[in-house]
C-alpha positions as CSV (number, residue, x, y, z in Angstrom):
1,T,0.0,0.0,0.0
2,R,1.0,3.7,-0.2
3,V,1.5,3.8,3.5
4,E,3.8,0.8,3.4
5,I,5.9,2.4,0.7
6,F,6.5,5.4,2.8
7,E,7.1,3.6,6.1
8,H,10.4,4.3,7.8
9,S,13.0,1.6,7.0
10,K,16.3,0.7,8.3
11,V,18.1,-0.8,5.4
12,S,20.1,-3.9,6.2
13,V,22.9,-3.0,3.8
14,F,23.7,0.0,6.0
15,N,24.8,-2.3,8.8
16,K,27.9,-3.2,6.7
17,M,29.2,0.3,6.5
18,G,31.0,0.4,9.8
19,D,30.9,2.6,12.9
20,D,32.1,5.7,11.1
21,N,28.9,5.8,9.0
22,E,26.4,5.5,11.8
23,L,22.9,5.8,10.3
24,L,20.8,8.5,11.7
25,G,17.7,7.3,9.8
26,A,16.6,6.2,6.4
27,S,13.3,7.0,4.7
28,E,12.0,4.6,2.0
29,F,10.4,6.2,-1.0
30,I,10.4,3.3,-3.4
31,K,10.5,-0.1,-1.7
32,D,13.9,-1.8,-2.1
33,R,14.9,0.9,-4.5
34,L,15.0,4.6,-3.4
35,Y,16.0,5.9,0.1
36,F,17.0,9.1,1.8
37,A,19.5,9.1,4.7
38,T,21.5,11.4,6.9
39,L,25.1,10.1,7.4
40,R,28.1,11.2,9.5
41,S,30.6,10.6,6.7
42,K,30.8,9.8,3.0
43,P,30.0,6.1,2.3
44,K,31.3,3.9,-0.4
45,S,29.0,2.4,-2.9
46,T,28.8,-1.5,-3.0
47,A,27.6,-4.1,-5.4
48,N,24.1,-3.7,-4.1
49,T,24.0,-0.1,-3.1
50,H,24.6,3.2,-4.9
51,F,25.1,6.4,-2.8
52,F,25.0,9.9,-4.0
53,C,24.9,13.4,-2.4
54,T,24.0,16.8,-3.8
55,D,24.9,19.0,-0.8
56,D,27.9,20.5,-2.7
57,E,26.2,20.4,-6.1
58,F,23.0,22.5,-5.5
59,I,24.0,25.4,-3.4
60,Y,21.6,28.2,-2.3
61,E,22.8,31.8,-2.9
62,N,21.8,33.5,0.3
63,F,21.2,37.2,1.0
64,Y,21.8,37.1,4.8
65,A,21.0,34.2,7.0
66,D,18.5,32.6,4.6
67,F,19.6,29.2,3.2
68,G,16.7,27.9,1.2
69,P,14.6,26.4,-0.3
70,L,16.5,25.8,-3.5
71,N,15.1,27.4,-6.6
72,L,13.1,25.8,-9.4
73,A,16.0,25.3,-11.7
74,M,18.0,23.3,-9.1
75,L,14.9,21.2,-8.3
76,Y,14.5,20.5,-12.0
77,R,18.2,19.5,-12.3
78,Y,17.9,17.3,-9.3
79,C,14.9,15.5,-10.7
80,C,16.7,14.9,-14.0
81,K,19.7,13.5,-12.1
82,L,17.6,11.1,-10.0
83,N,15.4,10.0,-12.9
84,K,18.6,9.2,-14.8
85,K,19.9,7.1,-11.9
86,L,16.6,5.2,-11.6
87,K,16.6,4.4,-15.4
88,S,20.3,3.5,-15.5
89,F,20.9,-0.1,-16.6
90,T,24.1,-0.3,-14.4
91,L,22.1,0.8,-11.3
92,S,19.0,-1.2,-12.1
93,R,19.7,-3.9,-9.5
94,K,21.0,-1.5,-6.8
95,R,19.4,0.4,-4.0
96,I,19.8,4.1,-4.6
97,I,20.4,6.2,-1.5
98,H,20.4,10.0,-1.5
99,Y,22.4,10.8,1.5
100,T,23.1,14.2,3.2
101,S,25.2,15.4,6.1
102,Y,24.6,16.7,9.6
103,D,24.8,20.3,8.4
104,Q,21.2,21.3,9.2
105,R,20.9,23.8,6.3
106,K,22.2,21.3,3.7
107,R,20.1,18.6,5.2
108,A,16.9,20.7,4.9
109,N,17.5,21.4,1.3
110,A,18.4,17.8,0.5
111,A,15.1,16.7,2.1
112,F,13.2,19.3,0.1
113,L,14.7,18.0,-3.1
114,I,13.8,14.3,-2.7
115,G,10.5,15.3,-1.1
116,A,9.5,17.4,-4.0
117,Y,10.6,14.7,-6.4
118,A,8.2,12.3,-4.7
119,V,5.4,14.8,-5.0
120,I,6.1,15.5,-8.7
121,Y,7.0,12.1,-10.0
122,L,5.8,9.5,-7.5
123,K,2.4,11.3,-7.2
124,R,2.5,11.3,-3.4
125,T,0.8,13.8,-1.2
126,S,2.8,16.3,0.6
127,E,1.8,14.9,3.9
128,E,2.8,11.3,3.0
129,V,6.2,12.5,1.9
130,Y,6.7,14.6,5.0
131,R,5.8,11.6,7.3
132,A,8.4,9.6,5.5
133,L,11.0,12.2,6.0
134,I,10.4,12.6,9.8
135,S,9.7,8.9,10.5
136,G,11.6,6.7,12.9
137,T,14.6,8.2,14.5
138,N,14.9,11.1,12.1
139,V,15.3,14.3,13.9
140,S,13.3,17.4,12.8
141,Y,14.5,19.6,10.0
142,L,15.6,23.2,10.4
143,P,12.9,25.5,9.0
144,F,13.6,27.9,6.3
145,R,13.7,31.7,7.0
146,D,13.3,35.0,5.2
147,A,16.1,37.1,3.6
148,A,15.9,39.8,6.2
149,F,18.8,41.1,8.2
150,G,18.3,40.2,11.9
151,N,16.3,37.6,13.8
152,C,13.8,35.3,12.2
153,T,10.2,35.8,13.2
154,Y,8.5,33.3,10.8
155,D,9.4,29.6,10.1
156,L,8.7,28.1,6.7
157,T,8.8,24.3,7.0
158,I,9.6,21.6,4.5
159,L,6.0,20.6,4.6
160,D,5.0,24.1,3.6
161,C,7.3,23.9,0.6
162,L,6.0,20.5,-0.5
163,Q,2.5,21.8,-0.2
164,G,3.4,24.8,-2.3
165,I,4.9,22.5,-4.9
166,R,1.8,20.3,-5.0
167,K,-0.5,23.3,-5.3
168,A,1.5,24.8,-8.1
169,L,1.6,21.5,-9.9
170,Q,-2.2,21.1,-9.6
171,H,-2.7,24.6,-11.2
172,G,-0.2,23.9,-14.0
173,F,2.3,26.5,-12.9
174,F,5.2,24.2,-14.0
175,D,5.7,21.1,-16.0
176,F,9.2,19.6,-16.0
177,E,8.5,17.8,-19.3
178,N,8.8,21.1,-21.1
179,F,10.6,23.3,-18.6
180,D,13.3,25.5,-20.1
181,V,15.9,25.5,-17.4
182,E,18.4,27.5,-19.5
183,E,15.9,30.3,-20.0
184,Y,15.1,30.4,-16.2
185,E,18.7,30.5,-15.2
186,H,19.5,33.2,-17.9
187,Y,16.8,35.7,-16.9
188,E,17.1,35.3,-13.2
189,R,20.6,36.7,-13.4
190,V,20.9,40.4,-12.7
191,E,22.8,41.2,-15.9
192,N,20.0,39.6,-18.0
193,G,17.0,41.3,-16.4
194,D,16.6,39.7,-13.0
195,F,13.0,38.4,-13.4
196,N,11.0,35.3,-12.7
197,W,7.6,34.1,-13.6
198,I,5.5,33.3,-10.5
199,V,2.3,32.5,-12.3
200,P,3.4,31.7,-15.9
201,G,1.6,33.8,-18.4
202,K,0.1,36.0,-15.7
203,L,2.5,37.4,-13.1
204,L,6.1,38.1,-13.5
205,A,8.3,39.6,-10.7
206,F,11.3,41.7,-11.6
207,S,13.7,44.3,-10.1
208,G,12.9,47.9,-10.6
209,P,14.1,49.6,-13.8
210,H,16.4,52.7,-13.7
211,P,16.6,55.8,-15.8
212,K,19.2,54.3,-18.0
213,S,21.1,51.1,-18.5
214,K,24.5,51.1,-16.9
215,I,26.8,49.4,-14.4
216,E,26.9,51.1,-11.0
217,N,29.4,49.9,-8.4
218,G,29.6,46.6,-10.3
219,Y,25.9,46.1,-10.3
220,P,24.1,46.1,-13.7
221,L,21.1,48.5,-13.9
222,H,18.5,48.3,-16.7
223,A,16.3,51.0,-18.3
224,P,12.7,50.3,-19.1
225,E,13.5,49.8,-22.8
226,A,15.7,46.8,-21.9
227,Y,12.5,44.8,-21.0
228,F,10.3,45.8,-24.0
229,S,11.3,43.0,-26.3
230,Y,10.8,40.2,-23.8
231,F,7.5,41.7,-22.5
232,R,6.0,42.0,-26.0
233,Q,7.1,38.4,-26.9
234,H,5.4,37.1,-23.7
235,N,2.2,39.2,-23.8
236,V,3.0,41.4,-20.9
237,T,0.5,44.3,-21.2
238,D,0.7,45.9,-17.7
239,V,3.6,47.1,-15.5
240,V,3.0,47.8,-11.7
241,R,5.5,49.9,-9.8
242,L,5.5,49.6,-6.0
243,N,8.5,51.7,-5.2
244,K,9.3,55.4,-5.4
245,K,9.5,56.9,-8.9
246,I,12.9,56.4,-10.3
247,Y,12.1,56.3,-14.1
248,E,9.3,58.0,-16.0
249,G,6.3,55.8,-16.3
250,R,5.4,57.2,-19.7
251,R,8.4,55.4,-21.1
252,F,6.3,52.2,-20.7
253,T,3.0,53.8,-21.8
254,D,4.6,55.4,-24.9
255,A,5.7,51.9,-25.8
256,G,2.2,50.5,-25.6
257,F,2.2,49.2,-22.0
258,E,-0.2,50.1,-19.2
259,H,1.7,51.5,-16.2
260,H,0.4,51.7,-12.7
261,D,1.9,53.3,-9.5
262,L,1.0,51.6,-6.2
263,F,3.6,52.9,-3.9
264,F,4.1,51.7,-0.3
265,V,7.2,52.0,1.9
266,D,10.0,49.4,1.5
267,G,9.8,46.6,4.1
268,T,6.2,47.4,5.1
269,T,2.8,45.9,4.1
270,P,0.2,47.3,1.7
271,S,-3.1,48.9,2.8
272,D,-6.3,47.2,2.1
273,L,-7.2,49.8,-0.5
274,L,-3.8,49.3,-2.3
275,T,-4.2,45.5,-2.2
276,R,-7.7,45.8,-3.8
277,R,-6.4,48.1,-6.5
278,F,-3.5,45.7,-7.3
279,L,-5.9,42.7,-7.5
280,H,-8.3,44.7,-9.7
281,I,-5.4,45.6,-12.1
282,C,-4.5,41.9,-12.3
283,E,-8.1,40.9,-12.9
284,S,-8.7,43.6,-15.6
285,A,-5.4,43.3,-17.5
286,K,-5.6,42.0,-21.1
287,G,-2.4,40.1,-20.7
288,A,0.3,39.3,-18.2
289,I,1.4,41.7,-15.4
290,A,5.0,42.5,-14.6
291,V,5.4,43.7,-11.0
292,H,8.4,45.4,-9.4
293,C,9.5,47.3,-6.4
294,K,13.1,48.1,-5.8
295,A,14.6,44.6,-5.7
296,G,11.4,42.8,-6.8
297,L,11.3,40.6,-3.7
298,G,9.5,42.0,-0.6
299,R,6.7,44.2,-1.7
300,T,6.4,42.4,-5.1
301,G,6.2,39.0,-3.5
302,T,3.7,40.1,-0.9
303,L,1.1,41.4,-3.4
304,I,1.7,38.4,-5.7
305,G,1.1,36.2,-2.7
306,C,-2.3,37.9,-2.2
307,Y,-3.2,37.0,-5.8
308,L,-2.2,33.4,-5.2
309,M,-4.4,33.2,-2.2
310,K,-7.4,34.9,-3.8
311,H,-7.4,33.2,-7.1
312,Y,-5.8,29.8,-6.4
313,R,-6.6,29.3,-2.7
314,F,-3.0,29.0,-1.7
315,T,-2.4,29.1,2.0
316,A,-0.1,31.9,3.2
317,P,2.8,29.4,3.7
318,E,2.2,27.8,0.3
319,A,2.2,31.2,-1.4
320,I,5.5,32.2,0.4
321,A,7.1,28.9,-0.4
322,W,6.1,28.8,-4.1
323,T,7.1,32.5,-4.6
324,R,10.6,31.8,-3.0
325,I,11.1,28.6,-5.0
326,C,10.5,30.7,-8.1
327,R,12.3,33.8,-6.9
328,P,14.5,33.2,-3.8
329,G,14.4,35.9,-1.2
330,S,10.7,36.9,-1.8
331,V,8.4,38.1,1.1
332,I,10.4,39.6,4.0
333,G,9.8,40.3,7.7
334,P,6.4,41.5,8.6
335,Q,5.1,40.7,5.1
336,Q,5.1,37.1,6.0
337,H,2.7,37.7,9.0
338,F,0.6,40.0,6.8
339,L,-0.1,37.2,4.3
340,E,-1.1,34.9,7.3
341,Q,-3.5,37.6,8.4
342,K,-5.0,38.1,4.9
343,Q,-5.4,34.5,4.0
344,H,-9.0,34.1,5.1
345,S,-10.2,37.4,3.6
346,M,-8.4,36.5,0.3
347,W,-10.1,33.2,0.2
348,V,-13.5,34.8,0.9
349,Q,-12.9,37.4,-1.8
350,G,-11.8,34.7,-4.2
351,D,-14.9,32.6,-3.6
352,L,-17.1,35.7,-4.2
353,H,-15.2,36.6,-7.3
354,R,-15.6,33.2,-8.8
355,S,-19.3,33.1,-7.8
356,K,-19.9,36.5,-9.6
357,Q,-18.1,35.2,-12.7
358,K,-20.3,32.1,-12.8
359,Q,-23.4,34.2,-12.4
360,Q,-22.3,36.5,-15.2
361,Q,-21.6,33.6,-17.5
362,L,-25.0,32.1,-16.6
363,R,-26.8,35.4,-17.4
364,Q,-24.9,35.7,-20.7
365,S,-25.9,32.1,-21.6
366,R,-29.5,32.8,-20.8
367,Q,-29.5,35.9,-22.9
368,Q,-28.1,34.0,-25.8
369,E,-30.7,31.3,-25.3
370,R,-33.6,33.9,-25.2
371,N,-32.2,35.6,-28.3
372,M,-32.0,32.3,-30.3
373,A,-35.3,31.1,-29.0
374,C,-36.9,34.4,-30.1
375,L,-35.5,34.0,-33.6
376,I,-36.5,30.3,-33.8
377,S,-40.0,31.1,-32.6
378,S,-40.4,33.6,-35.4
379,V,-39.4,31.0,-37.9
380,D,-41.7,28.4,-36.4
381,D,-44.7,30.8,-36.3
382,M,-44.3,31.7,-40.0
383,S,-44.1,28.0,-40.9
384,I,-47.3,27.2,-38.9
385,D,-49.4,30.1,-40.2
386,S,-48.2,29.9,-43.8
387,T,-51.6,28.7,-45.0
388,I,-53.3,31.9,-43.7
389,L,-50.6,34.4,-44.8
390,K,-49.9,33.1,-48.3
391,P,-51.8,34.6,-51.2
392,P,-54.0,32.2,-53.1
393,S,-51.9,32.6,-56.2
394,V,-48.9,30.8,-54.6
395,D,-48.8,27.0,-54.9
396,E,-48.1,25.5,-51.5
397,N,-46.3,22.4,-52.8
398,E,-44.0,24.4,-55.1
399,F,-43.0,26.7,-52.2
400,R,-42.0,23.8,-49.9
401,E,-39.9,22.3,-52.6
402,E,-37.6,25.3,-52.5
403,D,-36.9,24.3,-48.8
404,M,-36.1,27.9,-47.8
405,I,-37.6,28.4,-44.3
406,P,-36.3,25.0,-43.0
407,T,-32.9,26.0,-44.0
408,Q,-33.1,29.2,-41.9
409,G,-34.4,27.2,-38.9
410,D,-31.6,24.6,-39.3
411,K,-29.0,27.3,-39.2
412,L,-30.5,29.0,-36.2
413,L,-30.8,25.7,-34.3
414,A,-27.2,25.1,-35.1
415,L,-26.3,28.5,-33.6
416,K,-28.3,27.7,-30.4
417,G,-26.5,24.3,-30.1
418,Q,-23.1,26.0,-30.3
419,R,-24.0,28.2,-27.2
420,H,-21.5,30.9,-28.3
421,P,-22.0,34.6,-27.8
422,R,-24.6,36.1,-30.1
423,P,-22.8,36.3,-33.5
424,T,-24.5,39.3,-35.2
425,A,-22.3,39.0,-38.3
426,T,-23.2,35.4,-38.7
427,V,-26.9,36.0,-38.5
428,L,-26.6,38.8,-41.0
429,S,-24.8,36.5,-43.3
430,I,-27.7,34.2,-43.2
431,F,-30.0,37.0,-44.3
432,A,-27.6,37.8,-47.1
433,A,-27.7,34.2,-48.2
434,F,-31.5,34.3,-48.0
435,G,-31.5,37.4,-50.2
436,R,-29.2,35.7,-52.8
437,K,-31.6,32.8,-52.9
438,L,-34.5,35.3,-53.6
439,I,-32.6,36.7,-56.5
440,G,-32.3,33.2,-57.9
441,L,-35.9,32.6,-57.2
442,K,-36.9,35.8,-59.1
443,K,-35.2,34.5,-62.2
444,K,-37.2,31.3,-62.1
445,K,-40.7,32.2,-60.9
446,K,-41.8,35.7,-60.4
447,K,-45.1,34.7,-58.6
448,K,-43.1,33.5,-55.7
449,I,-41.1,36.6,-55.0
450,S,-43.7,38.7,-53.2
451,M,-44.5,35.9,-50.7
452,S,-40.8,35.2,-50.1
453,L,-40.1,38.8,-49.5
454,F,-42.9,38.9,-47.0
455,F,-41.2,36.1,-45.0
456,F,-37.8,37.7,-45.4
457,N,-39.0,41.0,-44.0
458,A,-41.0,39.4,-41.1
459,L,-38.0,37.3,-40.1
460,F,-35.6,40.3,-40.2
461,E,-38.0,42.5,-38.1
462,N,-38.3,39.7,-35.5
463,Y,-34.5,39.5,-35.3
464,L,-34.2,43.2,-34.7
465,R,-36.7,43.1,-31.9
466,C,-34.8,40.2,-30.2
467,D,-31.6,42.1,-30.7
468,K,-33.0,45.2,-28.9
469,F,-34.4,43.0,-26.1
470,V,-30.9,41.5,-25.4
471,E,-29.3,45.0,-25.4
472,R,-31.8,46.2,-22.8
């Protein structure tokens, strides 16, 4: 069973390693195949066991005392590495053990890597994976912290990170089958723009542009124009500035982008009014939104976190975790507690927003149905009353042979079945086709033309009445 797969397991092969490699604990992820362990020293692989360690391969670039979680590119490269080992012919009969050291920072990142792998590729729940990691004699893991200078006031656990990964996976925020790791690593670098997608195709976080591109004290600065090409290629339509004015916003607007100023002080939290304005901008934008403050970390990550909670029902820790996995260092100090406080209200607002959207879609659907029903009714009425309305000079059998009115009804029924928004141009094209048919009819039998024009005018007047009804 799934529970059995994740039960804590002391692997017998470890008993052969000697006293120097005393086993702290081993977590089993694939029975008799994949394990995670914390060891005192580097072990040697045997005929039955393959050991590997990533502590010195995937290294977090810290700001201050922060040490993780590792970013999305490192997680991707780890998954590729582990998948290659599991598929390797030479390792096919060996147990594979990912081991880490007693360094609590490296140990936490290693546990995050294999835990996220189990969520993504083994389809385990975050809770199942975390239970495996802390089972048996395994000691607890050091929680991650923010990139602020000073004491940590908020703990982000490995479980929070795994839940953030799972939530992002559920909403299609990433897919390692087509993930472009080179592009991610290129644009996250300061010299190449320093930006990351948090919600692909919707929300991009980047550091604030400067009046002109230059290198200042060894640090590359970018003017607004440096971003134009990438933004246009990726359908970014709006830019939101959260810091003080450094560049002229019209440099973006003159280039065809919408530019919004929502300033609040660095290191603080936004007001409710400003948060609502930001969410409204995101919900109204025609394309993606690029958000920046000064570094594109604290204020930027905080408001993006609000969007994640409102529209995807992320918890505050999940939102913080996912944002940091995409863009390390995001959400700092009191901003973490702010997201915790806003979680419930964001969920309520999100539920209300989705409810209004459904009601609006339902009203539009009903209007379309009424419009189509009105048109269809006019056609049906003319067909039923044709014996009363037709002049005696018209032969009933000859008129039906032309099969004109049923053709109109068939087209209207087809429109109703499609349930698309009212296609005025399509309906007018039907009348145009009707008119062309009348021209052909006139050439054949002049007696039929007056009756056909009567039906044509009646049908068109009914259509106009329906159209006005919908507009009201």
